C-alpha positions, 0 to 999 in steps of 0.5 A: 545638577537638578535637585528635587527642591529646584524641580519643585520650585521651577515646575517648567524646568524642562522648558527653561532649559529649552529657552536658555539654549534655543530661545531665539529659535522658539518662534521660528516654527510659528513664523514657518506656519504663517509663511505656509498659510499665506502662500497657500492662501495666495495660490488658492486665490489664483495668484502667483508668487511673481504676480503683484500680490505675490510680490507684496506678500514676499516683501511682508514676509522678508520684512518680518524675517529681518525684524526677527533677526534684528530682535535676535541680534539686539538680544545677543548684543545686549547680553554680551554687554551685560556679561561684559559689565558683570565680569568687569565689575568682578575683576575690579573687585578682584573676585572673579570666582565669586558669584556673578553680580547680576545687573539685570535678568538676562532671563527676563530680557530673553524672554521679552524678545520671544514674547515680542516676536510671538505677539507679532505672529499672533496678530499676523496669523489672526489677519491671515485667518480673516482672509475671505478667500482662504479655504478650510486647510489653510484656516486650519494651518492658521489655527495651528500656528495660533495654537502653538504661538499661544502655548509658547507664550504661556510657557515662556511667561510662566517660566519667566514668572518662576525665574523671577520669583526664585532666582533674581532680585526685584531690581534685576527683574525690573531692569531686564523687563524695561530693557525688553520693552524698550528693545523688543515690545515697543519697536515691534509694536511700531512696526506692526502699526506702520506695516498695517498703515502702509499695506 
């Protein structure tokens, strides 16, 4: 039950509920905007989706989709291990009904996965925006995607801040952040650098 005190301590409570329930889906609208932007830019340049340039675009978009699905699956898998570890510890202690022992902040870990995808989309949308042959309406779409990505990043980071401050020990927050860095931030940075190298 949401108390007045909880709402005061957690001003982003409305977004917190959204992040917990639909976290992995939050970056999808931004990705969809980039797909629409890149396809529109390709068509406007006189190319077709079955042209060599179109084939390259389809490859890059499919690759991004695979990377994002992979990030989501890793997040779910690690969360499952986290929950199993918590309940195993509780059952050994004979205290299943007790307050769960937190090995890490899953909220921070979830937030790290969302931040990784949104950060990648910021970079890629910025690249789409810089295409010389982009007409005004395509650039407007790209700017809308950038605005949405920045807004979601700010809300996610703000929610993680309040969650870490009021609901987790420092070690839980630290472990969630480190695991998020290793599982999401570093791999997606490597993917972006590799993608730009071969593009």
